[in-house]
N, C-alpha and C positions, 0 to 999 in steps of 0.2 A: 886956512879957511877958503881962500880963493881956489886952490886946487881941488878941494872937495866939491865946491859949487860947480866947477868946470866938469868934474867927473859925473855929477848928477845930470848936468846938461847933456853930456855924451850918452849916458844911458837912456835919457828921455828921447834923444834923437835916434838912438839905435832901435827902439821899439815903436817909435812914431806914436806917442801917446795921443796925438790929435786924431788918429784914426779910430780911437775907441768910440767916436761918435757913430760909427757904423753899427756896432753890435750892442753896446751898452744900453741904448734906448729900448732895444728889443728884449733885453733881460728884464727891464722894468715893465715893459708891456706884458710879458709872460706873467710876472708877479701880480700886476693889476688885474688882468683878465681872470687869473685863478682866484683872486680874493674878491673880485667884483668891487674893488675899492682900492684906495691907496694903502699899501702895506705899512706896518709900523716902522718908525724911523730906524729901529735896531735892525730890522730885516733889510731895509734899504741899504744900510751901512755894510752889512755882511755880503749882500748881493754885489754891491759896487766893488768891494775889496776882492771878492772872489773873481769878478770879471777882470780886474786889473791884474791879479796874479796869473790867471789862466792866459790872458792875452799877452802879457809880458813874457811869460814862459814860451808861448807859441812863437812869438816874434824872435826871441832870442835863439830858440832852436832853429828857426828858419835861417837866421843869419849865419849860425855856425855850420849847419848842414850845407848851405849853398855858398859858402865863402869863396870857394875856388871858381864856381860858376860866375859869381858876382864880379870877381876880379877880371875875368875874361870878357865880360859884357860891358861895352862902353857906357851903357845907360846906368849900370849899377856899380861901376868901378869906384865911384866916389863914396860908397857906403863905408861905415866905420871900420869894419874888419879889413877890407882890402886896403884901406889907407893906413892901417895900423894905429888908429886913434885909440884903440882898446885891444886888449889881448884876448885870445880864445879862452884862456883860463878864467879871466874876469867875467866873461860872458857866461861861461858854464856855471860859475858860482852864483851869478845873478839868476840863472835859470832854476837852479836848485832852490834858492830862497823863494822865488816866485811860485814854484810848485808847492812848497811847504805852506806858503800863505794861502794858496788856493785850497789845499786839502783841509787846512784848519778852518777856513770859512765854510766849507761844506759840512764839517763837523758841527759848527755852531748853528747852521741852518737846518740840517737834517742828518743826524748821525747815522740813521739807518741806510742812507744812500752813499755812505763812504765806499761801499763795495763797488760802486760804479766808477769811482775815480780812476782806477787803472785803465779802464776802457777809454775814458775821455782823454787821459794823458797819452794813450797810444795813438788816438786820432790827432792830437795836437803835435805829436812827434812825427807820425807817419806821413802826413799829407805832403810834407816837403820832399819826400822821396818819390812820390807817385809820378811826378813828371819825367822821371827817368825811364818809365816803362809803360805808361798808359796816358792817352789823351783824356781820360776821365778824371785827371788830376783836379780839374776845376770842381767837380762834384765832391771830391775828397776834402777840398778846402771848405766847401759849403757845409758838408756834414760836420766838420770840426766846429765851425762857427754856429751851426744850428743848435748846438748844445746850450747856447746863451739863453734863449727864451725858455727852453725846457728847464734849465737850472733855476731861472726866476720863478717858474710855476712851482717846481718841487720845493723851492726854498720857503714858500709861504703856506704850502698845503701838506708837505711831506708825503705827497702822493702824485699819481699821474691820472690823466684822462685822455680820451681821444684827441681833444683839442691841444694837449701838450705836444703830441707828435705832429699835428698839423702845423703848429707854430714852428717846430723844428724844421719841417719841410719848407715852410715859407722862407725862412732865413737862409736855409741851405740852397734853394733854387735861386733866390735873389743874389746871394754871394757868388754862386757858380756863374751866373750870367754876367755879373760885372767883372769877374775875374777873366772871363773869356775876352771881354772888351779890352781889358787892361793888357792881356797877353798879346794883342795884335801888334804892340810896339816891338816885341821881340821875335817876330815871325822868322826873319832871316837868321838871326843869331841861333834860335832854337833848332832850326834845320841844320845849320852848320855844326852844332854841337851834338846833334842826335837826341835832342830833348823833345818830349812829347807835350804838345798843347793842341787844342782844337785848331787854332789858326795855322800852326805849323803842319799838323797832320792832315787836316781836312780842307785847308784853304780858307781864305778870308770869308768868302760868301757863305759857305756852309757853317762856319764857326759863328758868324754873326747871326745867322738864322737860328742856330741852337740857342744863342743868348736871348733872342726874341722869344723863342718858345719857353725857355725857363722863366722869363719875366712875365709872360702871359699866364703861366701856371701860378706864379706868385700872386698875381692879382686875383685869379680864380679862387685860390685857397684863402686869401684874405677875405674875399667876399663871402665864402662859405661860413666863416666864423661869425659873420653877421647873423646868420640863421641858427647855427649850432649853439652859440652862446646867447642868443636873443639880445644882441646889442642894439644900441639906439642910433639916432640920426647923426650924432657927432662922430661916432666911430665910422659910420658909412661915409661921411664926408671925407674923413681921413683916407679911407680906402679909394675913393674916387680920385682924390688928389694924388695918391701914390700911383694909381694906374696911369694917370696923365704923365707924371714924372718919369715913370718907366718907359712909356711910349716916347716921350721927348728924348730920354737918354739914348734909346736905340735909334732914333731918327737922325741924330746929329753925327752918328758914326756909320760909315759905309765903306765897302771895299775900295771905293775911289777917293775917299776923304777920311783920313784918320787924324786930322789936325786937332780935333776936339775930344780926343780920348780922355785927357786929363780932366776936362770940364765934366764929361759924363761920369768919370770914376769918382772924383773927389767932391765936386760941388753938388751935383744932383743927388748922389747917394747919401751924402750927409744930410741933405734936406729931407729926403724920404724918411729916414728913421726918426729924425727930430719932430717933424710935423705929425707923423703917425702917433708918436707918443703923446704929443700935445692933444690931439683929438680924442685919443683913448682916455686920457685923464679927464677931459671935459665930459666924455660920455658917462663915466662912472660917478662923477661929482654932481652933474646937473640933471 
């Protein structure tokens, strides 16, 4: 029993379940905005399980694909596969199970959209390879995570609208910007290994400027939904707070001071998604 519990803890650490706070609230936001109210509990359950499945598969794939890079990088050498805390075979089995869970949840939410699951799986798999040949890899990651709010929308309406794609772009640009900030930690390593990232390819100043641009566009698109979906003052309050947090996140990281990268990445971004969900729920309930 103890060994089983320990194995569960290892898998939880492998995929960093605590980071689900970034994308899962946006899946709920997509569902809430589509329904203009709180979805049925059954829909919330399947959306949550779909997100857990998709994200677990994506993280597992990333760890397997990048295991040799992680072993060579002092920052990531302590991860589970480099330390041999778990085998590649076990992680691959976990990935397959996670993908099956995701596909089944899509079937329960909207069977007609099963046809799109290969595209989503291709993005979940492919983004880890992009840093080997393009500094647009951050946008590839953003595109993969941008399916979260789109999936929430489709899950409750079985259809799409212009706002569906705007939500995808919001999350995609937000994630691309924060991934650029996070990648500043590996600038020297990426250059040594011939890996592509905006900090390594363009330099810190241009890369952080790109992150600011992506986050500015995130705020603009969030504000556009206020008019497109005729939202109320509570949603607008959430957008204002999000814009402030995005500004703060970018202000505490500079080419001359990268000491607060983890604060910007983990603390601020977790707060962004949670508070925006909170104000969106208030807006549709009050």
